[in-house]
C-alpha positions in Angstrom: -159.2 -35.8 -18.6 -160.8 -38.1 -21.1 -158.5 -39.8 -23.5 -160.0 -37.8 -26.4 -159.3 -34.5 -24.5 -155.7 -35.5 -23.9 -155.2 -36.4 -27.6 -156.9 -33.1 -28.6 -154.4 -31.1 -26.6 -151.6 -33.2 -28.2 -152.9 -32.2 -31.6 -152.7 -28.5 -30.7 -149.2 -29.0 -29.4 -148.2 -30.6 -32.7 -149.7 -27.8 -34.7 -147.9 -25.2 -32.6 -144.6 -27.0 -33.2 -145.5 -27.6 -36.9 -144.9 -31.3 -36.8 -147.2 -34.1 -38.0 -149.3 -35.9 -35.5 -149.2 -39.7 -35.1 -152.3 -41.9 -34.8 -152.6 -42.9 -31.1 -152.2 -46.4 -30.0 -155.2 -46.1 -27.6 -158.8 -46.5 -28.7 -160.1 -43.0 -29.5 -163.7 -42.0 -29.8 -163.0 -39.9 -32.8 -166.4 -38.4 -33.1 -166.2 -37.2 -29.4 -162.8 -35.7 -30.1 -164.2 -33.9 -33.3 -167.1 -32.5 -31.3 -164.6 -31.2 -28.6 -162.7 -29.5 -31.4 -165.8 -28.0 -32.9 -166.9 -26.6 -29.4 -163.4 -24.9 -29.2 -163.7 -23.4 -32.7 -160.5 -25.4 -33.6 -161.9 -28.1 -35.9 -160.0 -26.8 -38.9 -156.6 -27.1 -37.1 -157.5 -30.6 -35.8 -158.5 -31.6 -39.3 -155.1 -30.5 -40.7 -153.3 -32.6 -38.0 -155.2 -35.8 -38.3 -156.7 -35.9 -41.8 -154.0 -38.3 -43.0 -155.1 -41.1 -40.7 -158.8 -40.6 -40.2 -161.0 -42.9 -42.4 -162.4 -40.9 -45.3 -165.9 -41.9 -44.7 -165.9 -41.5 -40.9 -168.4 -39.1 -39.3 -165.5 -37.5 -37.4 -163.5 -36.7 -40.5 -166.6 -35.3 -42.2 -167.3 -33.1 -39.2 -163.8 -31.8 -39.0 -163.7 -31.3 -42.7 -166.8 -29.2 -42.5 -165.1 -27.1 -39.8 -162.0 -26.7 -42.0 -164.1 -25.6 -45.0 -166.1 -23.2 -42.8 -163.0 -21.7 -41.3 -161.5 -21.0 -44.8 -164.7 -19.7 -46.2 -165.4 -17.4 -43.3 -161.8 -16.1 -43.5 -162.0 -15.3 -47.2 -165.5 -13.9 -47.0 -164.7 -11.9 -43.9 -161.6 -10.3 -45.3 -163.4 -9.4 -48.5 -166.2 -7.8 -46.5 -163.7 -5.9 -44.3 -161.9 -4.6 -47.4 -165.2 -3.3 -48.8 -166.1 -1.6 -45.5 -162.5 -0.2 -45.3 -162.9 1.3 -48.8 -166.0 3.1 -47.7 -164.3 4.3 -44.5 -161.4 5.7 -46.5 -163.7 7.5 -48.9 -165.3 9.2 -45.9 -162.1 9.9 -44.1 -163.0 7.6 -41.1 -160.0 6.2 -39.2 -160.6 2.5 -38.4 -158.6 -0.1 -36.5 -159.4 -3.9 -36.7 -158.4 -5.6 -33.4 -158.6 -9.0 -31.7 -158.9 -11.9 -34.2 -158.2 -10.1 -37.4 -154.7 -8.8 -36.7 -153.9 -12.0 -34.6 -154.6 -14.4 -37.4 -151.3 -13.4 -39.2 -149.3 -15.1 -36.5 -150.9 -18.5 -37.2 -149.1 -21.0 -39.5 -152.4 -21.0 -41.5 -154.0 -17.6 -40.9 -157.3 -18.8 -42.4 -157.6 -21.4 -39.6 -157.8 -18.8 -36.9 -161.6 -18.8 -36.6 -163.6 -15.7 -35.7 -167.3 -15.4 -34.9 -167.2 -11.7 -35.8 -164.8 -9.1 -36.9 -164.0 -6.3 -34.4 -163.3 -2.8 -35.7 -162.6 0.2 -33.5 -163.6 3.7 -34.7 -163.7 7.1 -33.0 -166.9 8.2 -31.3 -167.3 11.2 -33.6 -167.5 8.8 -36.5 -170.4 6.7 -35.1 -173.1 8.2 -37.2 -171.4 8.1 -40.6 -170.2 4.6 -39.8 -173.8 3.5 -39.1 -174.9 5.1 -42.4 -172.1 3.2 -44.3 -173.0 -0.1 -42.7 -176.7 0.3 -43.6 -175.8 1.4 -47.1 -173.8 -1.8 -47.5 -176.8 -3.9 -46.5 -176.0 -4.7 -42.9 -178.7 -4.9 -40.3 -177.9 -3.4 -36.9 -178.6 -6.1 -34.4 -177.5 -4.5 -31.1 -177.6 -0.8 -30.3 -175.2 -0.5 -27.4 -173.3 2.5 -26.2 -169.9 0.9 -26.6 -170.4 -1.7 -29.4 -172.8 -2.0 -32.3 -173.3 -5.3 -34.1 -174.0 -5.4 -37.8 -175.2 -8.6 -39.6 -175.4 -10.0 -43.0 -175.7 -13.7 -43.9 -172.5 -15.4 -42.8 -171.0 -12.1 -41.7 -170.9 -10.2 -38.4 -169.1 -7.0 -37.6 -168.8 -5.5 -34.1 -168.1 -1.8 -34.4 -166.6 -0.4 -31.2 -165.9 3.2 -30.2 -164.5 1.9 -26.9 -162.0 -0.9 -26.9 -162.6 -2.1 -23.4 -165.6 -1.1 -21.3 -166.0 -3.6 -18.5 -164.7 -3.8 -15.0 -162.7 -6.8 -13.9 -162.3 -7.9 -10.2 -160.3 -4.9 -9.1 -160.5 -1.2 -9.2 -158.4 -0.5 -12.3 -160.1 1.6 -15.0 -159.3 -0.5 -18.1 -161.7 1.6 -20.2 -159.5 4.7 -19.6 -156.3 2.7 -20.1 -157.4 1.5 -23.6 -158.9 4.9 -24.5 -155.3 5.9 -25.6 -155.0 3.2 -28.2 -155.2 5.7 -31.0 -152.1 7.5 -29.7 -149.9 4.5 -30.5 -151.9 2.9 -33.4 -149.8 2.2 -36.5 -150.9 3.4 -39.9 -151.5 0.3 -42.1 -152.7 -0.1 -45.7 -154.9 2.7 -47.0 -155.0 6.3 -45.9 -157.1 5.7 -42.7 -156.5 2.1 -41.8 -154.6 1.3 -38.6 -153.4 -1.7 -36.7 -153.0 -1.8 -32.9 -149.4 -1.3 -31.6 -148.3 -4.9 -30.8 -147.3 -4.4 -27.2 -150.6 -2.8 -26.3 -152.5 -5.3 -28.3 -150.9 -8.2 -26.4 -151.9 -6.5 -23.1 -155.4 -6.2 -24.5 -155.5 -9.9 -25.2 -154.6 -10.6 -21.6 -157.4 -8.2 -20.3 -159.9 -9.8 -22.7 -159.1 -13.2 -21.5 -159.4 -12.1 -17.9 -162.9 -10.7 -18.7 -164.1 -14.0 -20.2 -162.6 -16.1 -17.4 -164.2 -14.0 -14.7 -167.6 -14.0 -16.5 -168.4 -17.2 -18.3 -165.1 -19.0 -19.1 -162.9 -19.3 -22.1 -161.5 -22.0 -24.4 -158.1 -23.0 -25.8 -158.1 -20.7 -28.8 -157.2 -17.7 -26.7 -154.2 -19.5 -25.4 -153.0 -20.3 -28.9 -153.3 -16.6 -29.7 -150.8 -15.9 -26.8 -148.4 -18.6 -28.0 -148.3 -17.6 -31.6 -148.1 -13.9 -31.0 -145.4 -14.3 -28.4 -143.4 -16.5 -30.8 -143.9 -14.5 -34.0 -144.1 -10.8 -33.1 -140.6 -9.4 -33.0 -141.7 -5.9 -31.6 -142.8 -7.2 -28.3 -141.0 -5.6 -25.3 -141.5 -8.1 -22.5 -140.0 -5.9 -19.8 -142.4 -3.1 -20.7 -145.3 -5.5 -21.0 -144.6 -7.0 -17.6 -144.4 -3.6 -16.0 -147.7 -2.6 -17.6 -149.4 -5.8 -16.6 -148.2 -5.3 -13.0 -149.6 -1.8 -13.0 -152.9 -3.2 -14.3 -152.9 -5.9 -11.6 -152.7 -8.6 -14.2 -149.1 -9.8 -14.1 -149.8 -12.8 -11.9 -152.8 -13.7 -14.1 -150.6 -13.5 -17.2 -148.0 -15.8 -15.6 -150.8 -18.3 -14.8 -151.9 -18.2 -18.4 -148.3 -18.7 -19.6 -147.8 -21.6 -17.1 -150.9 -23.3 -18.6 -149.5 -22.8 -22.1 -146.2 -24.4 -21.1 -147.9 -27.3 -19.4 -150.4 -28.0 -22.3 -148.2 -27.3 -25.3 -144.6 -27.7 -24.1 -143.6 -24.2 -25.2 -141.4 -21.6 -23.4 -143.3 -18.5 -22.6 -141.7 -15.0 -22.1 -142.2 -14.7 -18.3 -140.9 -17.0 -15.7 -143.9 -18.8 -14.4 -144.7 -20.3 -11.0 -145.7 -24.0 -10.9 -149.3 -24.9 -11.2 -151.1 -26.7 -8.5 -152.3 -30.1 -9.9 -155.9 -29.6 -8.8 -156.1 -26.2 -10.4 -154.6 -27.5 -13.6 -157.0 -30.5 -13.8 -160.1 -28.4 -12.8 -159.2 -25.6 -15.2 -158.6 -27.9 -18.2 -161.9 -29.8 -17.5 -163.8 -26.5 -17.2 -162.3 -25.2 -20.5 -163.6 -28.3 -22.3 -167.0 -27.8 -20.7 -167.2 -24.1 -21.5 -166.1 -24.1 -25.2 -164.7 -21.0 -27.0 -166.2 -18.3 -24.8 -168.0 -20.1 -21.9 -171.6 -21.1 -21.1 -174.4 -19.7 -19.1 -174.8 -21.9 -16.0 -175.4 -21.5 -12.3 -171.8 -21.3 -11.5 -171.1 -18.6 -14.1 -174.2 -16.7 -13.0 -172.5 -16.1 -9.7 -169.6 -14.5 -11.5 -171.1 -11.0 -11.5 -171.5 -11.1 -7.7 -168.1 -12.6 -7.0 -166.4 -10.0 -9.2 -168.2 -7.1 -7.6 -167.6 -8.5 -4.0 -163.9 -8.6 -4.8 -164.0 -5.0 -6.0 -165.5 -3.8 -2.8 -163.1 -3.5 0.2 -165.7 -4.4 2.9 -167.5 -7.3 4.5 -169.5 -9.9 2.4 -172.9 -8.8 3.8 -172.2 -5.1 3.5 -171.2 -5.7 -0.1 -174.3 -7.8 -0.7 -176.4 -4.9 0.5 -174.5 -2.4 -1.7 -175.0 -4.7 -4.7 -178.7 -4.9 -4.0 -178.9 -1.1 -3.8 -177.0 -1.0 -7.1 -179.5 -3.4 -8.7 -182.3 -1.1 -7.6 -180.6 2.1 -8.7 -178.1 1.2 -11.4 -175.5 4.0 -12.0 -175.5 6.1 -15.1 -172.3 4.5 -16.4 -174.1 1.1 -16.5 -177.5 2.3 -17.7 -176.1 4.1 -20.7 -174.7 0.8 -22.0 -178.1 -0.9 -22.1 -180.0 -0.4 -25.4 -183.4 -0.1 -23.6 -182.2 2.9 -21.6 -180.2 4.6 -24.3 -182.3 7.7 -23.9 -180.2 8.5 -20.8 -176.9 8.6 -22.8 -175.7 12.1 -22.5 -178.7 13.0 -20.3 -177.9 11.7 -16.8 -180.7 13.9 -15.4 -183.1 11.3 -16.9 -181.9 8.5 -14.6 -185.0 8.7 -12.3 -187.2 8.1 -15.4 -185.0 5.1 -16.4 -185.2 3.6 -12.9 -189.0 3.9 -12.8 -189.3 2.4 -16.3 -187.0 -0.4 -15.2 -189.0 -1.2 -12.0 -192.3 -1.2 -13.9 -191.0 -3.5 -16.7 -189.3 -6.0 -14.4 -192.4 -6.1 -12.1 -194.7 -6.8 -15.0 -192.5 -9.0 -17.2 -189.6 -10.5 -15.2 -190.8 -10.4 -11.6 -189.6 -14.0 -10.7 -186.2 -13.6 -12.4 -185.7 -10.2 -10.8 -186.6 -11.4 -7.4 -184.1 -14.3 -7.6 -181.5 -11.9 -8.9 -182.0 -9.5 -5.9 -181.9 -12.4 -3.4 -178.9 -14.3 -4.9 -176.2 -12.5 -2.8 -178.2 -13.5 0.4 -179.1 -17.1 -0.5 -176.2 -18.2 -2.8 -173.3 -17.3 -0.6 -171.5 -20.6 -0.8 -171.8 -20.6 -4.6 -170.5 -17.0 -4.8 -167.7 -17.8 -2.5 -166.8 -20.8 -4.6 -166.6 -18.5 -7.6 -164.5 -16.0 -5.6 -162.0 -18.9 -5.0 -162.1 -19.7 -8.7 -161.1 -16.1 -9.5 -158.4 -16.2 -6.8 -157.0 -19.4 -8.3 -156.5 -17.6 -11.6 -154.7 -14.8 -9.7 -157.4 -12.3 -10.6 
């Protein structure tokens, strides 16, 4: 790790333990460290830890102070917007459940410094249409029309409205979508007549699943690990025996232990599960990749192999047989995948229209994306080493 990266992690450790940070004796490139913090969406926290010894007129302090102000503004603005939307939901009798960042922020020493790119809210499928009408009436523009999540935008505001809490496959055969479809059965009634919060134990399991999704796909940064630390420290209702049993049933217990081991190594905290030791090469490579990836990963050649590596692990057959199966799936995507894509939403609820969607897809890709599509079809056959490297990456995470 670069010196700046080592010091950045030390600042996060100090923030977790709520102790002041000390100016390092080594020569630090403060601007580089500030940029690392910004890439991780943690500039506000870093600013709080080192504002006492950063020169007032330095570029690094100014960048970190901007991140601090942005975090506070976004928090205040977002909560006001959520309250306005919640009022409309309650008038219309629509149950709603904020999840991910919004309920997690309360565990932070300074809740407003838990940054969020958007606010995630779960509704029931039957309420999709009236919810859409409410969001448009409040002046939001619908940016994505996806079967599982619709995104609504205003200046400096983004809401993701879900009717499915988790809808992707991981690198195993577990149906996580079905597992989280029962979230309403355990949701806790919060403020207002129709507002809910997720039951803490299930929400912690969701955080683990969400991290696994990002790590398998494009990567993840340090903020997600701070979430685990603060929630495990502050939430008194967590039943760790039950959580461990559920994670084992979901084939994610070893992955969770790996995440906990990283938290213990970086931040010198004690996590709830006993954790195996980390191989030094894995620790160093993982830490370096997290700095490269930022908050939620980057699109690059290695991460483009993630889809194939994930699917190959889900198939219990040889590499080449799996490659052929994936090629077939690319030619004839299944209904459960096509219904999630906005351009083919006409098949949603009408699976008999799948042949029409396939033909439309073939014509469009042949005329607009022929080169990219050809490379995508050929990737399992010409990028085997890259895909196998990604498989090993998934294995190292115990996924």
